[in-house]
N, CA, C and O atoms as a printed pandas DataFrame, in Angstrom:
     atom_number atom_name residue_name chain_id  residue_number  x_coord  y_coord  z_coord
0              1         N          MET        A               1   42.760   -0.609    5.996
1              2        CA          MET        A               1   41.872   -1.503    6.312
2              3         C          MET        A               1   40.784   -0.954    7.301
3              4         O          MET        A               1   41.156   -0.588    8.416
4              5         N          LEU        A               2   39.592   -0.884    6.988
5              6        CA          LEU        A               2   38.562   -0.344    7.825
6              7         C          LEU        A               2   38.054   -1.494    8.761
7              8         O          LEU        A               2   37.881   -2.634    8.330
8              9         N          LEU        A               3   37.838   -1.161    9.979
9             10        CA          LEU        A               3   37.322   -2.029   10.998
10            11         C          LEU        A               3   35.908   -1.558   11.356
11            12         O          LEU        A               3   35.722   -0.438   11.834
12            13         N          TRP        A               4   34.956   -2.386   11.130
13            14        CA          TRP        A               4   33.459   -2.007   11.342
14            15         C          TRP        A               4   33.204   -2.575   12.742
15            16         O          TRP        A               4   33.475   -3.726   13.085
16            17         N          LYS        A               5   32.657   -1.641   13.498
17            18        CA          LYS        A               5   32.257   -1.987   14.754
18            19         C          LYS        A               5   30.661   -2.102   14.843
19            20         O          LYS        A               5   29.923   -1.232   14.382
20            21         N          LYS        A               6   30.252   -3.129   15.409
21            22        CA          LYS        A               6   28.773   -3.196   15.537
22            23         C          LYS        A               6   28.331   -2.443   16.789
23            24         O          LYS        A               6   28.834   -2.624   17.898
24            25         N          LYS        A               7   27.328   -1.568   16.511
25            26        CA          LYS        A               7   26.852   -0.836   17.677
26            27         C          LYS        A               7   25.555   -1.449   18.107
27            28         O          LYS        A               7   24.605   -1.514   17.328
28            29         N          ALA        A               8   25.501   -1.906   19.352
29            30        CA          ALA        A               8   24.278   -2.455   19.842
30            31         C          ALA        A               8   23.502   -1.352   20.575
31            32         O          ALA        A               8   23.977   -0.633   21.454
32            33         N          ARG        A               9   22.269   -1.311   20.110
33            34        CA          ARG        A               9   21.381   -0.311   20.725
34            35         C          ARG        A               9   20.995   -0.792   22.088
35            36         O          ARG        A               9   20.739   -1.986   22.242
36            37         N          LEU        A              10   20.933    0.075   23.122
37            38        CA          LEU        A              10   20.614   -0.320   24.410
38            39         C          LEU        A              10   19.103    0.213   24.583
39            40         O          LEU        A              10   18.861    1.419   24.554
40            41         N          LEU        A              11   18.198   -0.669   24.747
41            42        CA          LEU        A              11   16.871   -0.333   25.093
42            43         C          LEU        A              11   16.498   -0.954   26.596
43            44         O          LEU        A              11   16.777   -2.095   26.962
44            45         N          LYS        A              12   15.890   -0.070   27.281
45            46        CA          LYS        A              12   15.428   -0.452   28.560
46            47         C          LYS        A              12   14.513   -1.554   28.478
47            48         O          LYS        A              12   13.766   -1.535   27.499
48            49         N          LYS        A              13   14.391   -2.582   29.344
49            50        CA          LYS        A              13   13.521   -3.731   29.090
50            51         C          LYS        A              13   12.079   -3.322   29.138
51            52         O          LYS        A              13   11.265   -3.850   28.381
52            53         N          THR        A              14   11.761   -2.462   29.942
53            54        CA          THR        A              14   10.286   -2.005   30.024
54            55         C          THR        A              14    9.912   -1.263   28.779
55            56         O          THR        A              14    8.782   -1.387   28.307
56            57         N          LEU        A              15   10.849   -0.471   28.212
57            58        CA          LEU        A              15   10.512    0.165   26.918
58            59         C          LEU        A              15   10.317   -0.851   25.817
59            60         O          LEU        A              15    9.395   -0.755   25.006
60            61         N          LEU        A              16   11.193   -1.812   25.808
61            62        CA          LEU        A              16   11.093   -2.965   24.778
62            63         C          LEU        A              16    9.783   -3.694   24.855
63            64         O          LEU        A              16    9.104   -3.928   23.855
64            65         N          ALA        A              17    9.447   -4.049   26.088
65            66        CA          ALA        A              17    8.228   -4.706   26.418
66            67         C          ALA        A              17    7.046   -3.898   25.851
67            68         O          ALA        A              17    6.139   -4.452   25.229
68            69         N          LYS        A              18    7.081   -2.553   26.087
69            70        CA          LYS        A              18    6.000   -1.615   25.672
70            71         C          LYS        A              18    5.874   -1.586   24.120
71            72         O          LYS        A              18    4.772   -1.496   23.579
72            73         N          LYS        A              19    7.026   -1.664   23.429
73            74        CA          LYS        A              19    7.088   -1.640   22.021
74            75         C          LYS        A              19    6.453   -2.995   21.448
75            76         O          LYS        A              19    5.700   -3.028   20.475
76            77         N          LEU        A              20    6.873   -4.122   22.201
77            78        CA          LEU        A              20    6.345   -5.359   21.794
78            79         C          LEU        A              20    4.852   -5.602   21.932
79            80         O          LEU        A              20    4.318   -6.524   21.315
80            81         N          VAL        A              21    4.170   -4.792   22.731
81            82        CA          VAL        A              21    2.687   -4.915   22.944
82            83         C          VAL        A              21    1.996   -4.604   21.568
83            84         O          VAL        A              21    1.032   -5.283   21.214
84            85         N          SER        A              22    2.439   -3.674   20.861
85            86        CA          SER        A              22    1.732   -3.442   19.602
86            87         C          SER        A              22    1.844   -4.547   18.605
87            88         O          SER        A              22    0.926   -4.761   17.814
88            89         N          ILE        A              23    2.984   -5.285   18.618
89            90        CA          ILE        A              23    3.124   -6.392   17.715
90            91         C          ILE        A              23    2.395   -7.504   18.209
91            92         O          ILE        A              23    1.740   -8.191   17.424
92            93         N          LEU        A              24    2.437   -7.779   19.521
93            94        CA          LEU        A              24    1.755   -9.003   20.113
94            95         C          LEU        A              24    0.273   -8.910   20.255
95            96         O          LEU        A              24   -0.397   -9.921   20.462
96            97         N          LYS        A              25   -0.253   -7.732   20.149
97            98        CA          LYS        A              25   -1.758   -7.584   20.153
98            99         C          LYS        A              25   -2.430   -8.216   19.003
99           100         O          LYS        A              25   -3.533   -8.757   19.091
100          101         N          HIS        A              26   -1.628   -8.121   17.757
101          102        CA          HIS        A              26   -2.220   -8.700   16.578
102          103         C          HIS        A              26   -1.795  -10.154   16.394
103          104         O          HIS        A              26   -2.540  -10.942   15.810
104          105         N          THR        A              27   -0.628  -10.517   16.876
105          106        CA          THR        A              27   -0.238  -11.929   16.715
106          107         C          THR        A              27    0.442  -12.370   18.018
107          108         O          THR        A              27    1.667  -12.368   18.136
108          109         N          PRO        A              28   -0.413  -12.756   19.009
109          110        CA          PRO        A              28    0.131  -13.236   20.306
110          111         C          PRO        A              28    0.789  -14.554   20.371
111          112         O          PRO        A              28    1.375  -14.870   21.407
112          113         N          THR        A              29    0.745  -15.377   19.331
113          114        CA          THR        A              29    1.403  -16.634   19.262
114          115         C          THR        A              29    2.582  -16.513   18.404
115          116         O          THR        A              29    2.976  -17.567   17.905
116          117         N          MET        A              30    3.214  -15.459   18.136
117          118        CA          MET        A              30    4.397  -15.189   17.392
118          119         C          MET        A              30    5.559  -15.938   18.040
119          120         O          MET        A              30    5.688  -15.912   19.264
120          121         N          LYS        A              31    6.345  -16.557   17.313
121          122        CA          LYS        A              31    7.471  -17.407   17.771
122          123         C          LYS        A              31    8.444  -16.470   18.183
123          124         O          LYS        A              31    8.408  -15.319   17.746
124          125         N          LEU        A              32    9.454  -16.907   19.113
125          126        CA          LEU        A              32   10.447  -16.140   19.629
126          127         C          LEU        A              32   11.532  -15.617   18.484
127          128         O          LEU        A              32   12.014  -14.485   18.443
128          129         N          LYS        A              33   11.781  -16.621   17.637
129          130        CA          LYS        A              33   12.702  -16.328   16.473
130          131         C          LYS        A              33   12.251  -15.147   15.720
131          132         O          LYS        A              33   13.002  -14.211   15.445
132          133         N          ALA        A              34   10.912  -15.214   15.367
133          134        CA          ALA        A              34   10.409  -14.132   14.519
134          135         C          ALA        A              34   10.395  -12.879   15.280
135          136         O          ALA        A              34   10.622  -11.839   14.662
136          137         N          LEU        A              35   10.165  -12.840   16.502
137          138        CA          LEU        A              35   10.222  -11.557   17.414
138          139         C          LEU        A              35   11.570  -11.043   17.446
139          140         O          LEU        A              35   11.797   -9.839   17.328
140          141         N          ARG        A              36   12.541  -11.975   17.613
141          142        CA          ARG        A              36   14.017  -11.493   17.532
142          143         C          ARG        A              36   14.313  -10.801   16.351
143          144         O          ARG        A              36   14.916   -9.728   16.389
144          145         N          GLU        A              37   13.902  -11.379   15.188
145          146        CA          GLU        A              37   14.245  -10.832   13.938
146          147         C          GLU        A              37   13.428   -9.470   13.696
147          148         O          GLU        A              37   13.942   -8.569   13.034
148          149         N          GLU        A              38   12.223   -9.350   14.212
149          150        CA          GLU        A              38   11.495   -8.173   14.162
150          151         C          GLU        A              38   12.144   -6.981   14.959
151          152         O          GLU        A              38   12.207   -5.846   14.485
152          153         N          CYS        A              39   12.619   -7.318   16.194
153          154        CA          CYS        A              39   13.393   -6.429   16.993
154          155         C          CYS        A              39   14.623   -5.946   16.373
155          156         O          CYS        A              39   14.945   -4.762   16.467
156          157         N          LYS        A              40   15.368   -6.859   15.704
157          158        CA          LYS        A              40   16.537   -6.575   15.017
158          159         C          LYS        A              40   16.290   -5.517   13.774
159          160         O          LYS        A              40   16.995   -4.528   13.576
160          161         N          THR        A              41   15.290   -5.866   13.068
161          162        CA          THR        A              41   15.008   -4.976   11.836
162          163         C          THR        A              41   14.396   -3.572   12.320
163          164         O          THR        A              41   14.790   -2.523   11.811
164          165         N          ARG        A              42   13.486   -3.595   13.252
165          166        CA          ARG        A              42   12.888   -2.386   13.691
166          167         C          ARG        A              42   13.808   -1.387   14.504
167          168         O          ARG        A              42   13.976   -0.205   14.206
168          169         N          TRP        A              43   14.368   -2.037   15.560
169          170        CA          TRP        A              43   15.058   -1.114   16.479
170          171         C          TRP        A              43   16.521   -1.426   16.610
171          172         O          TRP        A              43   17.212   -0.742   17.364
172          173         N          GLY        A              44   17.060   -2.468   15.884
173          174        CA          GLY        A              44   18.514   -2.910   15.954
174          175         C          GLY        A              44   18.889   -3.383   17.254
175          176         O          GLY        A              44   20.035   -3.186   17.658
176          177         N          ALA        A              45   17.948   -4.052   18.024
177          178        CA          ALA        A              45   18.265   -4.590   19.297
178          179         C          ALA        A              45   18.515   -6.060   19.149
179          180         O          ALA        A              45   17.624   -6.771   18.685
180          181         N          HIS        A              46   19.707   -6.577   19.525
181          182        CA          HIS        A              46   20.087   -7.825   19.459
182          183         C          HIS        A              46   19.948   -8.599   20.808
183          184         O          HIS        A              46   20.765   -8.423   21.711
184          185         N          LEU        A              47   18.908   -9.450   20.924
185          186        CA          LEU        A              47   18.612  -10.103   22.244
186          187         C          LEU        A              47   18.842  -11.439   22.113
187          188         O          LEU        A              47   18.798  -11.988   21.012
188          189         N          THR        A              48   19.124  -12.115   23.297
189          190        CA          THR        A              48   19.238  -13.563   23.388
190          191         C          THR        A              48   17.798  -14.051   23.577
191          192         O          THR        A              48   16.836  -13.351   23.893
192          193         N          LYS        A              49   17.807  -15.419   23.322
193          194        CA          LYS        A              49   16.601  -16.108   23.458
194          195         C          LYS        A              49   15.887  -15.948   24.815
195          196         O          LYS        A              49   14.665  -15.820   24.895
196          197         N          PHE        A              50   16.642  -15.960   25.785
197          198        CA          PHE        A              50   16.152  -15.913   27.270
198          199         C          PHE        A              50   15.616  -14.422   27.483
199          200         O          PHE        A              50   14.546  -14.238   28.062
200          201         N          GLN        A              51   16.368  -13.392   27.013
201          202        CA          GLN        A              51   15.851  -12.022   27.131
202          203         C          GLN        A              51   14.508  -11.867   26.337
203          204         O          GLN        A              51   13.551  -11.261   26.819
204          205         N          MET        A              52   14.488  -12.407   25.173
205          206        CA          MET        A              52   13.311  -12.256   24.389
206          207         C          MET        A              52   12.138  -12.858   24.965
207          208         O          MET        A              52   11.033  -12.315   24.962
208          209         N          TYR        A              53   12.419  -14.113   25.513
209          210        CA          TYR        A              53   11.290  -14.757   26.218
210          211         C          TYR        A              53   10.820  -13.969   27.471
211          212         O          TYR        A              53    9.630  -13.988   27.785
212          213         N          LYS        A              54   11.646  -13.345   28.119
213          214        CA          LYS        A              54   11.169  -12.579   29.332
214          215         C          LYS        A              54   10.413  -11.309   28.862
215          216         O          LYS        A              54    9.464  -10.917   29.540
216          217         N          GLU        A              55   10.775  -10.654   27.754
217          218        CA          GLU        A              55   10.168   -9.486   27.267
218          219         C          GLU        A              55    8.808   -9.819   26.613
219          220         O          GLU        A              55    7.836   -9.081   26.775
220          221         N          LYS        A              56    8.762  -10.893   25.906
221          222        CA          LYS        A              56    7.448  -11.434   25.386
222          223         C          LYS        A              56    6.551  -11.701   26.485
223          224         O          LYS        A              56    5.373  -11.381   26.329
224          225         N          ASN        A              57    6.925  -12.254   27.613
225          226        CA          ASN        A              57    6.076  -12.489   28.797
226          227         C          ASN        A              57    5.597  -11.287   29.372
227          228         O          ASN        A              57    4.411  -11.196   29.689
228          229         N          LYS        A              58    6.467  -10.271   29.556
229          230        CA          LYS        A              58    6.040   -8.981   30.061
230          231         C          LYS        A              58    5.030   -8.343   29.187
231          232         O          LYS        A              58    4.012   -7.844   29.666
232          233         N          ALA        A              59    5.284   -8.344   27.911
233          234        CA          ALA        A              59    4.334   -7.655   27.073
234          235         C          ALA        A              59    3.054   -8.378   27.020
235          236         O          ALA        A              59    2.044   -7.675   26.980
236          237         N          LEU        A              60    2.917   -9.638   27.013
237          238        CA          LEU        A              60    1.723  -10.386   27.092
238          239         C          LEU        A              60    0.963  -10.077   28.398
239          240         O          LEU        A              60   -0.262   -9.962   28.446
240          241         N          GLU        A              61    1.776   -9.955   29.432
241          242        CA          GLU        A              61    1.155   -9.671   30.821
242          243         C          GLU        A              61    0.543   -8.255   30.822
243          244         O          GLU        A              61   -0.482   -8.022   31.463
244          245         N          MET        A              62    1.185   -7.302   30.091
245          246        CA          MET        A              62    0.609   -5.960   29.985
246          247         C          MET        A              62   -0.613   -5.879   29.176
247          248         O          MET        A              62   -1.510   -5.082   29.453
248          249         N          ILE        A              63   -0.671   -6.772   28.078
249          250        CA          ILE        A              63   -1.927   -6.888   27.357
250          251         C          ILE        A              63   -2.997   -7.412   28.054
251          252         O          ILE        A              63   -4.084   -6.833   28.049
252          253         N          HIS        A              64   -2.786   -8.598   28.744
253          254        CA          HIS        A              64   -3.862   -9.293   29.455
254          255         C          HIS        A              64   -4.208   -8.499   30.802
255          256         O          HIS        A              64   -5.323   -8.578   31.317
256          257         N          GLY        A              65   -3.237   -7.778   31.298
257          258        CA          GLY        A              65   -3.584   -6.969   32.501
258          259         C          GLY        A              65   -4.559   -5.889   32.121
259          260         O          GLY        A              65   -5.537   -5.658   32.832
260          261         N          ALA        A              66   -4.322   -5.244   31.050
261          262        CA          ALA        A              66   -5.130   -4.174   30.558
262          263         C          ALA        A              66   -6.636   -4.603   30.254
263          264         O          ALA        A              66   -7.644   -3.935   30.482
264          265         N          ILE        A              67   -6.559   -5.803   29.718
265          266        CA          ILE        A              67   -7.941   -6.434   29.401
266          267         C          ILE        A              67   -8.651   -6.719   30.763
267          268         O          ILE        A              67   -9.830   -6.418   30.950
268          269         N          ASP        A              68   -7.939   -7.260   31.611
269          270        CA          ASP        A              68   -8.573   -7.635   32.904
270          271         C          ASP        A              68   -9.094   -6.435   33.744
271          272         O          ASP        A              68  -10.120   -6.493   34.421
272          273         N          GLU        A              69   -8.290   -5.340   33.638
273          274        CA          GLU        A              69   -8.736   -4.179   34.321
274          275         C          GLU        A              69  -10.021   -3.611   33.764
275          276         O          GLU        A              69  -10.818   -3.069   34.529
276          277         N          GLN        A              70  -10.255   -3.707   32.498
277          278        CA          GLN        A              70  -11.358   -3.196   31.802
278          279         C          GLN        A              70  -12.719   -3.913   32.309
279          280         O          GLN        A              70  -13.794   -3.319   32.392
280          281         N          TYR        A              71  -12.524   -5.248   32.628
281          282        CA          TYR        A              71  -13.749   -5.937   33.125
282          283         C          TYR        A              71  -14.019   -5.941   34.634
283          284         O          TYR        A              71  -14.994   -6.499   35.137
284          285         N          GLU        A              72  -13.137   -5.315   35.272
285          286        CA          GLU        A              72  -13.463   -5.171   36.755
286          287         C          GLU        A              72  -14.388   -4.100   37.154
287          288         O          GLU        A              72  -14.680   -3.946   38.340
């Protein structure tokens, strides 16, 4: 009998937020559930709702911060 072990990929949170920037630039109103599925399929990262919420906010802050810096 074979036992399959799930391997959870470890991504640093800043790296994950940077990767989410490219997704959220096009669809900033994307739901957390859809983002979780996207992370699961693209990078194999399994995140909780709370972690996904924090990373989405960091990514949106990066996007808006870059836009604000351009206008200064």
